C-alpha positions as CSV (number, residue, x, y, z in Angstrom):
1,X,-43.8,19.1,60.1
2,X,-44.1,17.2,56.6
3,X,-41.8,18.3,54.0
4,X,-44.0,20.3,51.5
5,X,-42.5,18.7,48.3
6,X,-43.6,15.2,49.1
7,X,-47.1,16.2,49.4
8,X,-49.9,14.3,47.2
9,X,-50.1,17.2,45.3
10,X,-46.7,18.0,43.9
11,X,-46.4,14.6,42.9
12,X,-49.7,14.9,40.8
13,X,-48.5,18.1,39.0
14,X,-45.6,17.0,36.9
15,X,-48.0,14.3,35.7
16,X,-50.6,16.7,34.9
17,X,-48.4,18.8,33.3
18,X,-46.9,15.7,31.4
19,X,-50.9,14.8,30.3
20,X,-51.4,18.4,29.0
21,X,-48.7,18.6,27.2
22,X,-48.4,15.3,25.6
23,X,-52.1,15.6,24.4
24,X,-51.4,19.1,22.7
25,X,-48.3,17.6,20.8
26,X,-50.2,14.8,19.8
27,X,-52.9,16.8,18.0
28,X,-50.3,19.2,16.6
29,X,-48.3,15.8,15.0
30,X,-51.3,15.0,13.7
31,X,-52.3,17.3,11.9
32,X,-48.5,18.1,10.5
33,X,-48.5,14.3,9.8
34,X,-45.2,14.2,11.8
35,X,-44.3,11.2,14.3
36,X,-45.5,11.9,17.6
37,X,-42.0,10.9,18.7
38,X,-41.0,14.1,17.8
39,X,-43.7,16.3,18.8
40,X,-43.4,14.5,22.4
41,X,-39.6,15.2,22.5
42,X,-40.0,18.7,21.1
43,X,-43.0,19.6,24.2
44,X,-40.7,18.2,26.7
45,X,-37.7,21.0,25.2
46,X,-40.0,23.4,25.8
47,X,-41.6,22.7,29.5
48,X,-38.3,22.1,30.7
49,X,-36.3,24.1,32.5
50,X,-34.1,25.7,29.5
51,X,-37.7,26.9,28.1
52,X,-41.2,27.6,30.0
53,X,-39.8,25.9,33.0
54,X,-43.3,24.3,33.9
55,X,-41.4,20.9,35.2
56,X,-38.1,19.7,36.2
57,X,-37.2,16.3,36.4
58,X,-38.2,14.2,39.5
59,X,-38.5,11.2,41.1
60,X,-42.0,11.2,39.4
61,X,-41.0,11.9,35.8
62,X,-38.4,9.3,36.2
63,X,-40.9,6.6,37.2
64,X,-43.4,7.3,34.6
65,X,-40.6,7.5,31.7
66,X,-39.6,3.8,32.8
67,X,-42.6,2.8,32.9
68,X,-43.2,3.9,29.4
69,X,-40.3,1.7,28.3
70,X,-41.7,-1.2,30.2
71,X,-45.0,-0.8,28.1
72,X,-42.8,-0.4,24.9
73,X,-41.2,-3.8,25.2
74,X,-44.5,-5.8,26.4
75,X,-45.9,-4.6,23.2
76,X,-43.2,-5.7,21.0
77,X,-43.2,-8.9,22.9
78,X,-46.8,-9.5,21.7
79,X,-45.8,-9.2,18.6
80,X,-43.1,-11.7,18.6
81,X,-43.9,-15.4,18.4
82,X,-42.7,-18.7,17.6
83,X,-44.3,-19.2,14.2
84,X,-43.2,-15.2,13.6
85,X,-39.4,-16.4,14.2
86,X,-39.7,-19.5,12.1
87,X,-40.7,-18.0,9.1
88,X,-38.2,-15.1,9.5
89,X,-35.2,-17.5,9.8
90,X,-34.0,-16.4,6.7
91,X,-33.7,-13.1,7.4
92,X,-32.9,-13.4,10.7
93,X,-29.7,-15.4,9.7
94,X,-28.5,-13.2,7.1
95,X,-30.1,-10.0,6.0
96,X,-31.0,-8.6,9.8
97,X,-27.6,-9.2,11.3
98,X,-25.6,-8.0,8.5
99,X,-27.9,-4.8,8.2
100,X,-27.2,-4.2,11.8
101,X,-23.5,-4.8,11.8
102,X,-22.8,-3.1,8.7
103,X,-25.1,-0.1,10.1
104,X,-23.4,0.2,13.8
105,X,-19.6,-0.1,12.6
106,X,-19.4,3.0,11.7
107,X,-21.0,5.0,14.2
108,X,-19.1,3.2,16.9
109,X,-16.0,3.6,15.0
110,X,-17.0,7.7,14.8
111,X,-17.5,7.5,18.4
112,X,-14.3,6.1,19.7
113,X,-12.5,8.5,17.7
114,X,-14.3,11.2,19.5
115,X,-12.9,10.0,23.0
116,X,-15.5,7.9,24.1
117,X,-14.4,4.5,26.2
118,X,-15.3,1.3,23.8
119,X,-18.2,0.0,26.2
120,X,-19.7,3.2,25.5
121,X,-19.1,3.7,21.8
122,X,-20.2,0.1,21.5
123,X,-23.2,0.2,23.4
124,X,-24.4,4.2,21.5
125,X,-23.0,2.5,17.8
126,X,-25.2,-0.3,18.2
127,X,-28.0,1.7,19.2
128,X,-27.7,3.9,16.2
129,X,-27.6,1.0,14.0
130,X,-31.0,0.3,15.2
131,X,-34.4,1.6,13.0
132,X,-37.7,2.7,14.5
133,X,-40.1,-0.1,14.8
134,X,-42.6,2.8,15.5
135,X,-42.2,5.1,12.5
136,X,-41.1,2.0,10.2
137,X,-44.3,0.0,11.2
138,X,-46.4,3.5,10.5
139,X,-44.9,4.1,7.1
140,X,-45.7,0.4,5.8
141,X,-49.3,0.6,6.9
142,X,-49.9,3.5,5.3
143,X,-48.1,2.6,2.0
144,X,-49.8,-1.0,2.0
145,X,-46.7,-2.8,2.5
146,X,-47.4,-5.5,5.2
147,X,-47.4,-8.4,3.2
148,X,-45.5,-7.8,0.2
149,X,-41.5,-9.4,0.4
150,X,-40.4,-6.1,1.4
151,X,-42.4,-5.5,4.3
152,X,-42.2,-9.0,5.4
153,X,-38.0,-8.7,5.4
154,X,-38.2,-5.2,7.2
155,X,-40.6,-6.8,9.6
156,X,-38.2,-9.4,10.5
157,X,-35.5,-6.7,10.6
158,X,-37.4,-5.1,13.1
159,X,-37.6,-8.2,15.3
160,X,-34.6,-9.1,15.3
161,X,-33.8,-5.4,16.2
162,X,-35.9,-5.5,19.3
163,X,-34.4,-8.7,20.3
164,X,-30.7,-7.2,20.1
165,X,-31.9,-3.9,22.0
166,X,-33.1,-5.9,25.2
167,X,-29.6,-7.2,25.1
168,X,-28.4,-3.6,24.7
169,X,-30.3,-2.4,27.1
170,X,-28.7,-5.0,29.7
171,X,-25.1,-4.1,28.7
172,X,-26.0,-0.5,28.9
173,X,-27.4,-1.1,32.4
174,X,-23.9,-3.3,33.0
175,X,-21.5,-1.0,32.0
176,X,-23.4,1.7,34.3
177,X,-22.4,-0.4,37.4
178,X,-18.8,-0.1,36.2
179,X,-15.4,-2.0,37.3
180,X,-13.0,-3.0,35.0
181,X,-13.0,-5.3,31.8
182,X,-12.9,-8.1,33.5
183,X,-15.7,-7.4,36.2
184,X,-17.9,-5.9,33.5
185,X,-17.4,-9.4,31.1
186,X,-18.4,-11.2,34.1
187,X,-21.4,-9.3,34.5
188,X,-22.4,-9.4,31.0
189,X,-22.1,-13.3,31.4
190,X,-24.1,-13.4,34.1
191,X,-26.9,-11.4,32.7
192,X,-26.8,-13.6,29.0
193,X,-27.3,-16.8,31.1
194,X,-29.8,-15.8,33.3
195,X,-31.5,-14.1,30.3
196,X,-31.4,-17.1,28.6
197,X,-33.1,-18.7,31.4
198,X,-36.0,-16.0,31.4
199,X,-36.8,-17.1,27.8
200,X,-36.9,-20.9,28.7
201,X,-39.3,-19.6,31.5
202,X,-41.4,-17.2,29.3
203,X,-42.0,-20.0,26.6
204,X,-42.7,-22.6,28.9
205,X,-45.3,-20.0,30.6
206,X,-46.9,-19.0,27.1
207,X,-47.0,-22.8,26.4
208,X,-48.8,-23.8,29.3
209,X,-49.9,-21.6,31.8
210,X,-50.8,-18.4,30.2
211,X,-53.7,-19.5,27.6
212,X,-55.4,-21.1,30.3
213,X,-55.4,-18.4,33.3
214,X,-56.5,-15.7,30.4
215,X,-59.3,-18.5,29.4
216,X,-60.4,-18.9,32.9
217,X,-60.7,-14.6,33.3
218,X,-62.5,-14.2,30.2
219,X,-65.0,-16.8,31.1
220,X,-65.8,-14.6,34.2
221,X,-66.9,-11.7,31.5
222,X,-65.2,-9.2,34.1
223,X,-63.1,-6.8,32.2
224,X,-61.6,-5.4,35.5
225,X,-60.4,-8.3,36.5
226,X,-59.0,-9.1,32.9
227,X,-57.0,-5.8,32.7
228,X,-55.8,-6.1,36.3
229,X,-54.6,-9.6,35.7
230,X,-52.7,-8.3,32.4
231,X,-51.3,-5.0,34.4
232,X,-50.1,-7.5,37.4
233,X,-48.5,-9.6,34.5
234,X,-46.4,-6.9,33.0
235,X,-45.2,-5.0,36.2
236,X,-44.5,-8.6,38.0
237,X,-42.4,-9.9,35.0
238,X,-40.5,-6.6,35.3
239,X,-40.3,-6.5,38.7
240,X,-38.7,-10.5,38.3
241,X,-36.2,-9.5,36.0
242,X,-34.8,-6.3,37.9
243,X,-34.8,-8.3,40.9
244,X,-32.2,-10.9,38.9
245,X,-30.1,-8.0,38.3
246,X,-31.3,-7.7,34.8
247,X,-33.8,-4.9,33.7
248,X,-37.2,-4.1,34.1
249,X,-37.7,-4.1,30.4
250,X,-36.3,-7.4,29.6
251,X,-39.0,-8.7,32.1
252,X,-41.6,-6.6,30.2
253,X,-40.7,-8.2,27.1
254,X,-40.9,-11.6,28.1
255,X,-44.4,-11.3,29.6
256,X,-45.3,-9.9,25.7
257,X,-43.3,-13.5,24.1
258,X,-45.4,-15.4,27.0
259,X,-48.6,-14.4,25.8
260,X,-47.9,-13.9,21.9
261,X,-48.9,-17.7,21.0
262,X,-52.5,-17.2,23.3
263,X,-55.8,-16.4,21.1
264,X,-56.1,-13.7,23.9
265,X,-53.2,-11.5,22.5
266,X,-55.2,-9.1,20.5
267,X,-57.4,-8.4,23.7
268,X,-54.1,-8.0,25.9
269,X,-52.7,-5.7,23.3
270,X,-56.1,-4.0,23.2
271,X,-55.9,-3.7,27.0
272,X,-52.6,-2.6,27.5
273,X,-52.5,0.1,24.1
274,X,-53.9,3.2,26.3
275,X,-51.1,2.6,28.7
276,X,-48.2,2.0,26.6
277,X,-49.0,4.9,24.8
278,X,-49.5,7.0,27.2
279,X,-46.7,6.2,29.2
280,X,-44.3,6.3,26.2
281,X,-45.0,10.3,25.7
282,X,-44.1,10.8,29.3
283,X,-40.5,8.9,28.6
284,X,-39.9,11.2,25.2
285,X,-41.1,14.1,26.9
286,X,-39.0,13.3,30.2
287,X,-36.0,12.7,27.5
288,X,-36.7,16.3,25.9
289,X,-36.6,17.6,29.7
290,X,-32.8,16.9,29.6
291,X,-31.8,18.6,26.3
292,X,-29.9,21.6,26.8
293,X,-31.7,24.2,24.8
294,X,-29.0,26.6,24.9
295,X,-26.7,23.7,23.4
296,X,-29.5,23.0,20.8
297,X,-29.6,26.6,19.9
298,X,-25.8,27.3,19.3
299,X,-25.2,24.2,17.8
300,X,-28.3,23.2,15.1
301,X,-26.2,23.1,12.2
302,X,-24.6,20.3,13.8
303,X,-27.8,18.6,14.4
304,X,-28.9,18.9,11.1
305,X,-25.4,17.7,9.7
306,X,-25.9,14.3,12.4
307,X,-29.0,13.9,11.5
308,X,-28.4,13.7,7.7
309,X,-25.2,11.9,8.3
310,X,-27.7,9.4,10.1
311,X,-29.8,9.0,6.9
312,X,-27.3,9.0,4.5
313,X,-25.1,6.6,6.1
314,X,-27.4,4.0,7.2
315,X,-29.0,4.2,3.7
316,X,-25.5,3.6,2.1
317,X,-24.7,0.5,4.4
318,X,-28.6,-0.7,4.3
319,X,-28.2,-1.2,0.5
320,X,-24.9,-2.8,1.1
321,X,-26.5,-5.2,3.4
322,X,-29.7,-6.0,1.4
323,X,-27.3,-6.5,-1.9
324,X,-25.0,-9.1,0.4
325,X,-28.6,-10.9,1.0
326,X,-29.0,-11.3,-2.7
327,X,-31.6,-8.5,-2.9
328,X,-32.4,-7.1,-6.5
329,X,-31.4,-3.4,-6.8
330,X,-34.6,-2.2,-6.7
331,X,-35.6,-3.5,-3.7
332,X,-32.3,-2.9,-1.9
333,X,-32.9,0.7,-2.3
334,X,-35.8,0.7,-0.9
335,X,-35.3,-1.2,1.9
336,X,-32.5,1.4,3.1
337,X,-34.2,4.2,2.9
338,X,-37.3,2.4,4.5
339,X,-34.9,1.5,7.8
340,X,-32.4,4.7,7.9
341,X,-33.8,6.5,10.5
342,X,-32.8,6.7,14.0
343,X,-34.5,4.3,16.9
344,X,-36.2,5.3,20.2
345,X,-33.8,2.8,21.7
346,X,-31.4,5.4,21.0
347,X,-32.7,7.6,23.3
348,X,-33.3,4.7,26.1
349,X,-29.6,3.8,25.7
350,X,-28.8,7.5,26.1
351,X,-30.9,8.5,28.6
352,X,-29.3,5.1,31.0
353,X,-25.6,6.0,30.0
354,X,-26.4,10.2,30.6
355,X,-29.0,10.7,33.5
356,X,-28.2,7.6,35.6
357,X,-24.4,7.4,34.8
358,X,-23.1,10.5,33.5
359,X,-20.8,8.7,31.1
360,X,-21.9,10.5,28.0
361,X,-20.7,14.4,28.2
362,X,-23.9,16.2,28.2
363,X,-23.0,17.9,24.9
364,X,-23.0,14.9,23.1
365,X,-26.1,13.6,24.5
366,X,-27.8,17.0,23.6
367,X,-27.0,16.8,20.1
368,X,-27.3,13.0,19.3
369,X,-31.1,13.1,21.2
370,X,-32.2,16.2,18.6
371,X,-30.6,14.5,15.8
372,X,-32.4,11.5,16.3
373,X,-35.5,13.1,16.2
374,X,-34.9,14.9,13.6
375,X,-34.4,11.5,11.8
376,X,-37.7,10.1,12.8
377,X,-39.2,13.4,11.7
378,X,-38.1,12.8,8.1
379,X,-38.6,9.6,7.8
380,X,-41.5,9.1,6.0
381,X,-40.7,11.5,3.5
382,X,-36.9,9.9,3.2
383,X,-39.2,6.4,2.4
384,X,-41.4,8.3,0.1
385,X,-38.1,9.4,-1.9
386,X,-36.4,6.1,-1.6
387,X,-39.6,4.6,-3.2
388,X,-39.8,6.7,-5.9
389,X,-36.2,6.2,-6.6
390,X,-36.2,2.1,-6.1
391,X,-39.0,2.5,-9.4
392,X,-36.5,4.7,-11.5
393,X,-34.2,1.7,-10.4
394,X,-36.3,-0.9,-11.3
395,X,-37.2,0.8,-14.8
396,X,-33.2,0.9,-15.5
397,X,-32.6,-3.0,-14.7
398,X,-35.9,-4.6,-14.8
399,X,-36.4,-4.0,-18.8
400,X,-39.7,-2.3,-19.0
401,X,-40.1,-2.5,-22.6
402,X,-38.8,-6.6,-22.7
403,X,-41.6,-8.1,-25.6
404,X,-44.1,-10.3,-24.0
405,X,-43.3,-12.9,-26.2
406,X,-40.3,-13.3,-25.3
407,X,-39.1,-17.3,-24.5
408,X,-38.9,-17.9,-20.9
409,X,-37.5,-21.2,-19.3
410,X,-40.2,-23.7,-17.8
411,X,-40.6,-23.5,-14.4
412,X,-40.4,-26.9,-12.5
413,X,-43.2,-28.7,-10.8
414,X,-46.0,-27.2,-12.6
415,X,-46.6,-23.7,-11.0
416,X,-49.3,-21.7,-10.8
417,X,-49.4,-18.7,-13.0
418,X,-50.5,-15.4,-11.6
419,X,-51.5,-12.7,-14.4
420,X,-51.6,-8.8,-12.5
421,X,-49.8,-7.6,-9.7
422,X,-52.9,-6.0,-8.4
423,X,-53.5,-5.9,-4.0
424,X,-55.3,-9.5,-5.1
425,X,-52.7,-11.0,-7.4
426,X,-50.1,-9.8,-4.7
427,X,-51.9,-11.7,-1.7
428,X,-52.1,-14.5,-3.9
429,X,-48.1,-14.7,-4.9
430,X,-47.9,-14.1,-1.0
431,X,-50.4,-17.3,-0.2
432,X,-48.2,-19.5,-2.3
433,X,-45.1,-18.6,-1.1
434,X,-45.8,-19.2,2.3
435,X,-47.0,-22.6,1.4
436,X,-44.0,-23.1,-0.7
437,X,-46.3,-23.6,-4.0
438,X,-44.1,-22.9,-7.4
439,X,-45.7,-20.1,-9.2
440,X,-44.7,-17.6,-12.0
441,X,-46.4,-13.8,-11.9
442,X,-46.9,-11.8,-14.9
443,X,-47.7,-8.0,-15.6
444,X,-47.9,-6.3,-18.7
445,X,-49.0,-3.1,-17.2
446,X,-46.1,-1.1,-16.7
447,X,-46.1,0.8,-13.5
448,X,-47.4,-2.1,-11.9
449,X,-45.0,-4.0,-13.3
450,X,-42.1,-1.8,-11.8
451,X,-44.1,-1.2,-8.6
452,X,-43.8,-5.1,-8.2
453,X,-40.3,-5.7,-8.9
454,X,-39.5,-2.5,-6.4
455,X,-41.5,-4.4,-3.3
456,X,-39.6,-7.7,-4.1
457,X,-41.6,-9.5,-5.9
458,X,-40.2,-11.8,-8.8
459,X,-42.3,-10.8,-11.7
460,X,-42.0,-11.3,-15.4
461,X,-43.1,-8.8,-18.3
462,X,-46.3,-10.7,-20.1
463,X,-49.6,-10.3,-21.1
464,X,-52.9,-12.8,-20.2
465,X,-53.9,-12.8,-23.9
466,X,-50.6,-14.5,-25.1
467,X,-51.3,-18.3,-24.6
468,X,-48.1,-18.8,-26.4
469,X,-46.4,-16.9,-23.0
470,X,-48.3,-19.4,-20.6
471,X,-46.7,-22.5,-22.3
472,X,-43.2,-21.1,-22.3
473,X,-43.4,-20.3,-18.8
474,X,-45.7,-23.0,-17.4
475,X,-46.0,-25.6,-19.9
476,X,-49.0,-27.2,-21.3
477,X,-50.1,-27.8,-17.9
478,X,-50.2,-25.3,-15.3
479,X,-51.1,-26.2,-12.0
480,X,-53.7,-23.1,-12.0
481,X,-54.1,-19.6,-13.6
482,X,-55.2,-16.6,-11.2
483,X,-56.5,-13.4,-12.7
484,X,-55.3,-10.6,-10.6
485,X,-56.4,-7.9,-13.1
486,X,-59.6,-8.8,-14.4
487,X,-61.0,-8.3,-17.9
488,X,-64.0,-9.8,-18.9
489,X,-64.0,-8.9,-22.2
490,X,-60.5,-10.8,-22.9
491,X,-61.2,-13.5,-20.5
492,X,-64.6,-14.4,-22.4
493,X,-62.4,-14.1,-25.9
494,X,-59.6,-16.2,-24.5
495,X,-62.1,-18.7,-22.4
496,X,-62.6,-21.2,-25.8
497,X,-58.8,-21.6,-26.2
498,X,-57.9,-21.9,-23.0
499,X,-60.4,-24.5,-22.1
500,X,-58.8,-26.6,-25.3
501,X,-55.3,-26.0,-24.0
502,X,-55.6,-26.1,-20.5
503,X,-58.7,-28.6,-19.9
504,X,-57.8,-29.3,-16.1
505,X,-56.5,-26.2,-15.2
506,X,-59.1,-24.4,-12.7
507,X,-59.2,-20.4,-13.2
508,X,-59.4,-18.0,-10.2
509,X,-60.5,-14.3,-10.2
510,X,-61.6,-11.7,-7.5
511,X,-63.8,-8.9,-8.4
512,X,-65.9,-6.2,-6.8
513,X,-69.1,-6.5,-7.7
514,X,-71.9,-9.1,-8.1
515,X,-72.4,-8.6,-11.6
516,X,-69.1,-9.7,-12.7
517,X,-69.0,-12.3,-10.3
518,X,-71.3,-14.1,-12.1
519,X,-70.2,-13.2,-15.5
520,X,-66.8,-14.6,-15.0
521,X,-68.7,-17.5,-13.0
522,X,-70.4,-18.3,-16.4
523,X,-67.2,-18.8,-18.4
524,X,-66.3,-21.5,-15.6
525,X,-63.8,-19.5,-13.6
526,X,-63.7,-19.8,-9.8
527,X,-64.8,-16.2,-9.0
528,X,-64.9,-14.4,-5.4
529,X,-66.6,-11.1,-4.7
530,X,-63.5,-9.3,-2.5
531,X,-65.5,-8.0,0.4
532,X,-62.9,-8.5,3.2
533,X,-59.6,-7.4,3.8
534,X,-57.0,-7.4,2.7
535,X,-58.5,-7.1,-0.4
536,X,-58.3,-10.9,-2.6
537,X,-58.0,-12.8,0.4
538,X,-61.1,-14.9,-0.4
539,X,-59.5,-15.9,-4.0
540,X,-56.5,-16.6,-2.4
541,X,-57.8,-18.9,0.4
542,X,-59.5,-20.8,-2.1
543,X,-56.9,-21.3,-4.4
544,X,-55.0,-22.6,-1.2
545,X,-57.8,-25.3,-0.6
546,X,-58.2,-26.1,-4.5
547,X,-54.4,-26.8,-4.5
548,X,-54.5,-29.4,-1.4
549,X,-53.9,-27.0,1.3
550,X,-55.8,-28.2,4.6
551,X,-58.5,-26.1,6.1
552,X,-56.4,-25.7,9.1
553,X,-53.6,-24.4,7.4
554,X,-55.6,-21.9,5.2
555,X,-57.3,-20.6,8.0
556,X,-54.2,-20.1,10.1
557,X,-52.7,-18.3,7.0
558,X,-55.9,-15.9,7.2
559,X,-55.2,-14.9,10.5
560,X,-52.2,-14.3,10.0
561,X,-52.4,-12.1,6.9
562,X,-55.2,-10.2,9.0
563,X,-53.0,-9.3,11.7
564,X,-49.9,-8.0,9.1
565,X,-52.7,-6.0,7.0
566,X,-53.7,-4.7,11.0
567,X,-57.2,-5.6,10.4
568,X,-59.8,-4.1,13.1
569,X,-62.9,-6.3,14.2
570,X,-66.1,-3.8,14.4
571,X,-66.4,-2.1,18.1
572,X,-68.4,-4.3,20.3
573,X,-68.6,-4.3,24.6
574,X,-65.6,-5.6,26.4
575,X,-67.6,-8.4,27.9
576,X,-68.9,-9.6,24.4
577,X,-65.2,-9.9,23.4
578,X,-64.3,-11.7,26.2
579,X,-66.8,-14.2,26.0
580,X,-66.0,-15.1,22.6
581,X,-62.0,-15.6,23.2
582,X,-63.2,-17.8,26.0
583,X,-65.4,-19.6,23.9
């Protein structure tokens, strides 16, 4: 007679329960503007054995949870490319490592003082030093920080942390295998060697194999085949690294890395997005299932205290790391607050060390999970507080009332002058920085001036109407002038003097209606109607072309900016999308 526990219905019930609970949690969190991670953890606790007892941990829940982490790492790999790594070299070598080390050290020491063995304390301490990619990305998108210096450096820190997290999971898995220090060192050395080899294979596959394979699939215009091969790639790579004694997650990350440099990255991300979101919700709910509700209820002051400690400690040491890397005080404040929360990877490491090996006492695990979840819940509000504080610091240090006729040293190499740090002005500054073109940014609007400084830009207080200031900062022959905050009456009155003073200097302006475009064009300015996203990209691209940047580089830059701002193309039939990719 068959075991009732092994019937198909009994295997489906946990999945159906998680689906229903996850859907409800997602809706509630969206209404309350909370991170879905917090909702999934909370609902996992509620449906678990200590509350409504709707579900218990089983092989089904463990499998679904592990697949969630696999697809998370695949998605992270999709966002990492050689180009991104090259562009972020300074942050990857300086800011990111110092940020992680300084933030991990106090937690590692505290856990060792609490009685945990050093390998476990190190693994957990490093995991507490990580920030949440999901939460920080969401906050930056909501606040439009994707392309400013603050947003770029934060993204580079997250990329570094995601890569470290891969090896941290290998470390945690190696600890779970047991053995003395010598055996652990040997296991880690072997894992590191295999991981490096796997990275080399992934880069080679991405360069020579993935593009042709997916191009052939796209030409078939068969959506089902494209999806099937994508899933096979993720699960096959994960299984391969697991067979090598590493982890499923490393293989998934490398699979994402292999296709990140192909033109099919966005299509693949769309195909796997629903799987990632769904299965990742299962992982967080399974973590909630393991939480002891009685401990949580009796120790809630301790949970609040630890969550607050996480935020405060990581803010203080994050500020120190930014200052050590020569960030301004306002930028350091905002960066520290933005990256102060716990990480989803902390929950993964806790899950490995608790449920798999029992090396972390359930009491510590329960308190840690709850504290990390609480830090994730308040992270958007904490980041908003950091933004307000950074602007106050900017007013204090930047000298908001500096007169705009203050003489500033002439910048070298005929710089481009940008007046007005509006979204269009900021985007042009980003474009010039990306192509190593010297430029000087000026703004006479106090709040915009302070905001730009807090977001990491180098800005001087100055008025576009003061031609003497232009000569002071750029000499008598600036390479170009960009008007980020257009005022037609000012431009009209200044045009005769500007043409006499700078006869060969092109002037660029972005406007939001056709009438203004025509009026500014009549003044001899290169006026662009801002119709695309991000705002001002047409003007910035034209400025690059006029400054001698090749068309291919301009198109490549525009594509990167679209990625940073998460610009979505209009929805189309899947087959049409595949056909255009194949072309």
